[in-house]
N, C-alpha and C positions, 0 to 999 in steps of 0.2 A: 604384549605377552599375555596369554590367557591366564586367568587366576586359577591357582591350584585348587582342585576340588577336595573338600574335606572327606575323609573316609569315615563312614558311620556304620553302626550296627546296633541291633537291639541286644541288651544283655541284662542279666540279673546281677546286681551289685551288692556286696556285703561290706559294710564299714564297721570296724570294731576298735575299741580302745580299752585300756586298763583303768578301772575305777580307782581313784586316789593314788595314781602312779607316783606323783611327786612326794606325797607323804610316805609311801612305802620306801621310796628311794632315800628319803631323809632319815628314816629309821635304820635301814640296813641296805645300803646300795648294792654291795657285792651279793648278799643273799637274795635280794629281789631279782637281780639280773640272772642269777643262777636258776632260780625257780621259774622265771619266765622262759628261759632257754629250754629247760626240761619240759615245761608244759607244751611249748611249741613242737619240740622234737617228738614227744611221746603221744601227744593228743591232737593238737591243732593241725599240723602239717599232714599227718596221715588221714585225718577226716576230710580235709580239703581235697587231697589226692583221690580218696575213695569216691568222692562225689564230683569228680572231674572239674574242680575249680582251679583257678590260676591266681597265685599271689602276684598282684601288680606291683605293690610296694609296701614297705614297712616304714612307718613314720614315728620314730621314738616310741611312744606308748600306744600307737595305733597301727592298723593294717587296712589295706584295700584289696578285696578279692573279687575276681570276676568269674561268673558261672554262665553256662549256656541255658540253664533250666531253673525256673523259679522253685520247682519242687525240690531240686537238688540243693539249692542254696538254703532254703528254709529247713530242710531235713538235716543238713550239715550243721547249721546253727543250733538246732535243738540238741543234737547229739553232743556238740561241744559244750554247751552250757550245762547240760545235765551231768555229763561226765566230769567236767571241771568242778561242779558243786560237790560231787561225791569225793573227788580226789582231794580237794582242799579241806573238806569237812573231816577227813580221816588223817590230816597232817598235824604235826606238832605246832605249827605256827599260829600265833594269836590273831594274825591279820591275813585272812584268806584273800587270794587273788581272784578278782571278779572282772568280767568283761561287760561292757555295754555293746549291743549289736543292733545296727540298723540295716534294713534291706529295702531295696527298690528295684523295680523292673522298668527300664526305660532306654531311651536312645543315648548312645555314647559316641564320642569322637575319638578316633584312633590316632595316636601320635607316637610312632615307634612302638615301644613296649608299654607306654603309658596310655591311660584312658582319661578323657576329660568330658566336660559338658554337664547339662542339668541332671542327667541320670546319676552321675557320680555325686554331684552336689546335694541332691535330695537324699540319697542314702546317708551321706555324712551328717546332714541336718537331723534326720530321723534318729540316727545313732545318738546324737547329742541330747535328745529328749527321752531316750530309752531308760528304763530303770536299771540300777546296778544289778548285774547278774541276769538281766532280762533281754528280750528280743522285741523290737518294734518294727513293723513293716508298713509300707505304703499300701493304699487301696489298690493300686495297679498290681502289686505283688500278691495281695490277698485274693484278688479275682483269679489269679493263676493257680493258687494252691488250695482254695476253699473246697473242701470235700475230697482232696487228694492227700492231704497231710493230716495225720492224727494230732489234734491239739485244740485247745480252747482259745479262740481268737476273740478278744474283747475290743469292741469299737471305742477308740479313744477320742473320736470326734475330729474336726478339722483343725489344723494348726497352720498359722502363718509362719513360714520358715524364712530365715534371713536370705535375701537376694533371690528368692523364688517368687515369681510373679503371682501365682495362684495358690490359695490355701490347699493343703494336702491332708486328706483324711488318713489317719494313722490307726493301725490295729496293733494291740499289745497281745503277745502270746503268753498265756498263763501256763507256766511250766510246772506249777505245783500239782501233784496228782490228787491231793485232797487239801483244798485250801483251808477248810475248817481245822483239820488236824495239824496242818503246818503252822497255823497261827498260834497254836498252843505251845509250840516248841520255843523255848527262850532263846533270844538272839544273843550271840556272844558279845561281850563288851569289848570294843576295840580300843587298844591302847593308843593314847594320843602322844604326840611328840612331847618331850620334856619342855621344850621352848614354846611360848605362845604361838599358835598357828593362825594365820590370817590369809584371806583371799581378796584380791582387788578385782571386782567385776568390771565388765566392759562398760565404758561410758556410751550413752546414747548420742547419736548424731541428730541434733535438734535444728540443723540449718535448713532441712528440707531438700538439700542437694545431695544425692547419693554419692557424688564424686568427692565429697568432703569426708567420707567415712573414715579415711585413713587418719584424719586429724584426731577424731575421738578415740580410735584404736591406739594411736601413738601416745595419747595422754595416759591411758591405762597401762600400756607397756612401759612407759617411763617410770610410773609410780612403782610398778612391780620390780623393775630393775633397781631403783633406788632403795626400796624396802629390803630387797634381797641382800644388800650390802650390810645390813644391820645384823650382827652376829647373834643378838638376843631374840631374833624373830625367825620363825619358820614360815616362809612365804610360798603359797601354792603357785605352781607354774601357770603360765598363760594358757597353754593347751587345755588345762583342766578348768580354770576359772571362766574361760571364754565359751565353754559349752552352754552356759546360761544366757549367752548374748541373744538379743532379739526376741525374748519371750518374758512374760510376767515373772517377777522374782518373788518367791516366798523365802524369806531370809532363813527361817528355821529349816526348810527343806534343803536349801543350799548348804547350810551347815552340816546336815546329815550326809548329803551326797559327797561333799568334799572332806568330810570328817574333820571339821574345824573345832579348835578349842574355844575360839572367840569370833 
């Protein structure tokens, strides 16, 4: 029997997640869900439709979206981030909702309504190293949009991404119209949970055998689960703490990204 041939195509992929989702849910679960629903209804979904994107799936605090054009996906991401920043800045909440967005242009595998493959994985890994409220794109995507999209692209150098064979050069999109002026605006102080908040980062696989990766992940997940049973602790969810997996860890930066008290 002949082996079934995989269906492939080239696509522009957007991967996004909510910064500090677990902490926001811990503070006000119902309010956070209502705000996210309104943001998606009023802003995100209309922008994706306007730029001919297709929402492949929603994953808790994240989303995967497919576009046919690199220019469309980057333009859509810029509009979403800028309008979300304006929307949340004018709201009464002390904790603004922010997204991280990663974009890549590459080959994908089609499986029903889902998409798989390195093209998807690279977009997700790039999203993991994007700044809160920011957009990071691969060099492949940058080549497609350079000179076609208004924006200041900053070369972030090559990054070794988890389970990706070759390093990927990443460009960060500077969304501030005037960086010098923006730096003078005081940042709001975000309220921390009343309980001590902690994160369990991913353990490294030191065996040298990639097939043993699930052991080190399992240890981290077991600790997260056990600590979550302690009512006196606020424990950051796996999806958020594992965004730092496979890259050098700056503990102070991790604390800021995950908005930890300890």
